[in-house]
N, C-alpha and C positions, 0 to 999 in steps of 0.2 A: 464589454459585452462578449460573451463566449457562447455562440450558438452551434458549437460542434454537435452534430445530431446523434446524441447517444444519451441513454439514461444515466450513465456514469457522470457525464458532464452536467446534466440537469441536477443531480443530487449534490455534486460539488458546488455548483452555483447557489443552490438553495442553502446549503450549510454555511457558505461564505457570507451570503447576505444576512442571514439570521445572526451570525456571530459578530459581524463587523458593522452592519449598516441598518439593521432593523430598528434600533433604538432611536434613530433620527428620522425614520420614515415619515411619520405624521407631520413633522415640521418642514421637511424638505421635498416631499414627494411631488409638489406642483412645479418645481423648478426644472427647466430643461437647460442644463449647463453645456449641452453639446454631445455629440456621439462618442467623444473620447472620455466623457466623465458621467457615467451612468450609475455610480455607486449609490445614489440617493433613491433609486428604484430597483426592483428585484430582477427585471428582465426575464422573468420565468414564463411569461405568457405563451411563447412558442411551444414550450414543453407541456403546459397545461392544456392548450388547445388540442394537442395530439394525444392526450392521455398518458404521456410519458411520466408526468407527475400528476397527482390528483389533489384536489382541494383539501381533502381530509389530512393527507400526510403533511402538506404545507402548514396548515393551521395547527396541527399537533406539535410540529417542531417549533413553531412560533410561540405557542403557549407554554412549551417547556422552557423557553427562555424568559418570557415576560408574561405578566398578567393580562387578562382579557381587556381591562381598561386601557392599558398601555398599547395593546395590539389591535384595538377595535377598528381603527381606520384601515389598517393593513388587511384585516380579516374581511371587512366589507368589500374592499377592492378585489380580493381573491374570489369572493362569491358573486361579484357582478356578472361574470360569465355564466355561472349557474342560473342566476336570475334571468338574464337575457334569453338563454336557451329555453327555460321554462315558459317565459312569456311567449316566445315564438311557437313552442309546441302547442300552446292553447289557441294560437291564431295562425296556423300554417299557411293560410291564404295570403298573408302579408308577403311571404317569400315568393310564392307563385306569382302574385301580381307584380312584384318587383321585377322578376325576370321578364315578364311580358312587356312591361313598360320600358325596360332597359333595351329590349330588342328593337322596339320602334324608335327610341331616342338615338341609338347608335347610328341608325341609317341617316337621321337628320343631321348629325354632327360629324359625319365621317370626314368632311373637308372644312369643318369650322376652324378658323385660324385661332380663335381664343382658346378653344379646347386643345388644339394641337400644340400651341405654345405652353399651355398649362402642363400637359403631360411630359413635355420636354424641359420644363423648368426655365422657360424663356419668357417670363412675364416681366413687368416693371416693378415687381414686389420682391425685394432681395431675399427676405426670410423665406417666402414661399418657394423660391427657386432653390434655396439651400435645402429645404425639406424634401423637395422632389429628388434631388441628388442623393440625399441621405436615405430616403426610402428605397431607391433603386440599388444603392450600394450595400446597405446594411439590412434591408428587408425588415426594418423595425423603425417605429417612431415613438417618442415619448407620448404618453396618453394625453397630456395637456396640449401638446403640439398637434395631435390628431384633431382635437377640437378646433384649434386655430385654423388649421389647414382646411378642414371641412367648411368652416364659416367663410373663409376667404373665397374658396371655390364657389360656394353657393351665392353669397351676398355681395362680394366685390367683383368677382369675375363673371357672375351671373350665369353659371353653368349648372346643368341639372344635377341634383344630388345623386341620382342613379348612376351617372357616369363616374362620379367621384368614388362612390362605394365600389364600383367595379375596379377602378384604378387601385384602390387599397387592396382589394382581394387578390389582384394580380401579383402584388409585390410583397405583401406582409407575410412573414412566417407564421404569425398567429391569427391570420384571417379565418373567421368562420361565419357561416350564414347569419347567425343570430347577432353576435356582438357587432359585427361590421354593419350589417343592413340597418339594424335598429339604432345604432349609434349615429349613423348618417341621417336617419329619419328624425332623430331627436334634435340634432343641430339645426336641421331645416325647419323644424316646427310642426312636423306632421305626425310625430310619434306621440307627443303630448300636445294636442291641438292648440295652436296659438302661442306656444311657449318655445322659443328658439334660442340658440346660442350665438351671440354676436361677439366676434373677436374685436379687441380694441388695441390701439397703439400702446397705451400705458401698460396694459396687462401683459402684452408680449414683451415689452421692454423690461418690466419688473421681473418676470419669471424666466427670462432668458439671460438675466444678469447683464442687461444692456448690451447684448451681442449685436443687436440690430437697431438701426436708426431710420428716421424718415419713412415711417411705415404708413402709407396712405391707404386707408380702408373705408369702406362704406359702413359706418357705425350706427346708422339709423334705419337700416332696412327692416321692413315688416317681415313677419314669419311667412313661410310658404303655406299655401292652403291646399288641403286635399279634401275632396268630398266623400272619400271612402272612409267608412268606419268598420271595425271588425269586432264581431261578437265572439265570445269564447266558445270554442267547440269542445265539448266534453270528451276526454280521452281516457282510455283504460291503460294505465302503465303497470299493470300487474304482471309478474313473471309467471311463465308456465310452471307446472309442478314438477314434471319429469323431464329433466334436461340431459340426463346421462346417456351415453352411447350415441350422441349426435355428432355430426360434423359441425364445427363452429366457425362462423365467419367473423373476422375481426377487421373493422374498418379503420380509417386513418385517425379517428378521434379516440381510440382506445388502445394505444400501442404500448401497454404495459399490463398484459394479461395476468402476470404473476402478482400484480398489485391490485387486482380487482376483487369484487365480491365473489367471483366465480373461480378463483385460483385453485380451489380444492376439488372442483368438479372434474370428472374424467371424461374427456371427449375423444371420439374416435380419431379425429384429425383436426388440426387447426389450420384454417386457410386465412392468410393475411391478404386483404384485398387492396390492390393498387388501382388508383383511378387517375389515369393520365388525361391529357387534354382532349383526346378524341371523344370522350363522353361527358365533357363538362360544358355547361352553358357559358361560364366565364373562364376563358383560357388563361391559365396561370403562367407566370414567368418561368423560364427554364430553371432559375435558381430555386424557386419555391417548389417546383416539381421534384428537383433533385434533393431538396431538404426532406420532403416527405418520403422519398424513396430510401434515403439513408436511414431515416428513423424506422422505417418498416424493416429494413435489413438488420438493423440493430436489435429489433424485437425478435426477428427470426433467429438470430444467433443466440439470444438469451434463452429462448424456448428450447433450442437444440441442446444447449448446455445442460438443460434439465431433462433431456431425453424425451422431449415432447415432439411427436410427429407433426411437422408443420411444413407449409409450402406457401410461397408468395404467388398469387394469381392476379390477373387483370380482372377488373370488375365485369368485363364482357364474358369471362369464363365461368361466372357463378352458375350459369344454367347447366353446365356439364357435370356438376358435382352430383346431381340426382336428388334422391330423397334423404330424409333424416338430417336436414340442415336447420341450424338455429344460428341467430346472429346477435352479437353485441350491438345494441341499438345505435345506428349511425347519426341520429338526430336529423331534424329538418335541414335539408341541404342537398348537395349534388349527388351523394351516394344513395340517399333515400329516393331522390328523384329518378335515378337510373333504375332502381328496383321497381318502383311504381310504374314507370313508363314502359317497362318490359314485362309487366305483369308477373313479377317474381314475388310470390307470397312467402313470407317467413314468419316464424315465431321469433320475437325479440326478447333479449335479456336487458333489463333496465338496471342501472346502478341504484343501489338503495338510497344514496344521497339525492339522486334525481327524483325517484319515486316519492320521497318524502318532501323535498323542497319545492317541487313544481306546483304543489297545491297552494303555495303562498305567492305564486307569480301571476295571479289574476289581476293585480292592480299595479301601481307604480313601485319603484324601488324603495321609496321611503316607507311604504307599507311592508315590503318584504324584509327590510332590515330590522324591523321590530321583532321578527321571528328568528333572527340569527342566533341569539342566545339559546333558543329552544333547539335549533338545528345542531349547535355545538354540543349541547347537553346530550342529545341523542347519539351523535356519532363520534364524539371525542371523549367527553367526560365519563360516559358509561362504557366506553370500549375497554 
């Protein structure tokens, strides 16, 4: 794993994975061989989350190496984040309600010993303790392990999923409101009502290559129940017509402006928006904040190398810019929350991939994946 925060590193990692390890991805992707052997997965998600790499360029490079049929599982995984974001955009109240419930639960568990032992990796479950350590040290976990971790947290340790989702957000380099929140809801059984994910000893043993033994779990727990249901809220993701001669705000999810749909537009000035913990509902670890900061500075340098007038500002400084501001859409999450809570009204620019794909996010992922060939045809084969 090389998470040096730069686009140069991201591209190097992408090329290396496609050239050396993509061919075995479908067969080996579910195995967690440990933090020192991650060749079977791409480890690109921290860069995708921050827009340093985008889904289209990843899929393009993979299809230049292998056919769609050989790449299908990898492409599906790349587009999971696109799907989760779209699903949440159509139901933004899921995020709002999560933060409200989290705030109340925090107070109840502030001195809870099971919770405190869990976040310190001091339980009687060896594999869980190892994953806590790995999460804090590497700010990354294998996707399969995230499912095991969440299941143990919810069904064996009997802790609220909301606190587990917060713990992941605090430490994951690739944490985002959609993938993280909805992933934890899915494991708990409240995302798809009545359908949960239960970790089992045999499954963990098999897919960790027998690295752990004597794993005592609750393998018969019923799914969690939520009385809340969320209807789709119709949204307009159309871009404004005239965007030239505006100041542009770039948030932490779009840190490769030169690789977006808007790279050829002329903006008066580009403001890269930094959001530290003062204005976040979920306080991130120092390492995650530093990772975001370095990625932002890397984007600043790349823009300056192209003689683009740019500046890094704190999210609290957005108000001082004045009029003629437009923003790359930050997606449902902390940055959009700040703008809304401070009554900062902006016209947003939406990625073409999101504009097109989010219409297929009204149902489950199995429905969405039926449209993946159509999405690829529109953005890759016709490009």
